[in-house]
C-alpha positions as CSV (number, residue, x, y, z in Angstrom):
1,X,8.2,25.3,18.0
2,X,8.3,26.3,14.2
3,X,10.6,28.8,12.6
4,X,9.6,30.2,9.3
5,X,12.2,31.5,6.5
6,X,12.2,32.5,3.5
7,X,13.8,30.5,0.8
8,X,16.9,33.1,0.9
9,X,17.3,32.9,4.6
10,X,17.1,29.1,4.7
11,X,20.1,29.2,1.8
12,X,22.1,31.4,3.8
13,X,21.6,29.3,7.0
14,X,22.4,26.5,4.9
15,X,25.8,28.1,3.7
16,X,26.8,29.1,7.3
17,X,26.1,25.5,8.6
18,X,28.0,23.7,5.5
19,X,31.0,26.1,6.9
20,X,30.5,24.8,10.1
21,X,30.1,21.2,9.7
22,X,32.0,20.5,6.6
23,X,31.0,17.1,5.0
24,X,29.3,16.4,8.4
25,X,26.4,14.2,8.5
26,X,24.3,16.5,10.3
27,X,24.9,19.2,7.5
28,X,23.6,16.6,5.2
29,X,20.4,15.9,7.1
30,X,19.9,19.6,7.6
31,X,20.4,20.4,4.0
32,X,17.7,17.6,3.2
33,X,15.5,18.9,5.5
34,X,15.6,22.2,4.4
35,X,14.8,21.0,0.7
36,X,11.8,19.5,1.9
37,X,13.1,16.1,2.5
38,X,12.5,14.0,5.9
39,X,15.3,14.7,8.4
40,X,15.3,10.8,9.2
41,X,14.2,8.4,6.9
42,X,13.0,5.1,8.3
43,X,13.1,2.2,6.2
44,X,9.8,0.7,5.1
45,X,9.1,-2.6,6.7
46,X,8.3,-5.1,4.1
47,X,4.8,-6.1,3.6
48,X,4.1,-9.7,4.8
49,X,3.6,-12.3,2.1
50,X,0.3,-14.0,2.2
51,X,0.4,-17.4,1.0
52,X,-1.6,-17.7,-2.6
53,X,-4.3,-20.1,-2.1
54,X,-5.4,-22.0,-5.6
55,X,-8.6,-20.9,-6.5
56,X,-11.1,-24.0,-6.6
57,X,-13.7,-23.4,-9.4
58,X,-17.1,-25.2,-10.2
59,X,-17.0,-27.5,-13.2
60,X,-19.3,-27.3,-15.9
61,X,-21.8,-30.1,-14.6
62,X,-22.1,-28.0,-10.9
63,X,-22.7,-24.8,-12.8
64,X,-25.2,-26.8,-15.0
65,X,-26.8,-28.4,-11.9
66,X,-27.1,-25.2,-10.2
67,X,-28.9,-23.5,-13.2
68,X,-31.3,-26.7,-13.5
69,X,-32.3,-26.2,-9.8
70,X,-33.4,-22.3,-10.7
71,X,-33.6,-21.2,-14.2
72,X,-33.8,-17.5,-13.0
73,X,-30.9,-15.4,-14.0
74,X,-30.8,-13.7,-10.7
75,X,-31.3,-16.8,-8.4
76,X,-28.8,-18.5,-10.5
77,X,-26.3,-15.8,-9.8
78,X,-27.0,-16.0,-6.1
79,X,-26.6,-19.6,-5.8
80,X,-23.4,-20.0,-8.1
81,X,-21.8,-16.9,-5.7
82,X,-22.9,-18.8,-2.8
83,X,-21.2,-22.2,-4.2
84,X,-18.2,-20.7,-5.3
85,X,-17.7,-18.9,-1.8
86,X,-18.3,-22.1,0.2
87,X,-15.8,-24.1,-2.0
88,X,-13.2,-21.4,-1.4
89,X,-13.9,-20.8,2.4
90,X,-14.8,-17.3,1.8
91,X,-17.1,-15.7,4.3
92,X,-18.0,-12.3,2.7
């Protein structure tokens, strides 16, 4: 069920609730809710830390060897990418 109030009506309701529940947690929660803040804030779960693996690069000699196999820029790029993926266990 949704009840729509004007800002003035909401402020008046808040005043009444404050009188009824002076310094009570419910009043603070309702005030926050009327102000557009969530009634209940759930703590965010921490992101699981993923171990950072060391990048395994290709040596200059390996890059030159790949270039000498093809000497075509498009084939070179594809072969270089395949070798880097293989070296770093990347399946994409």
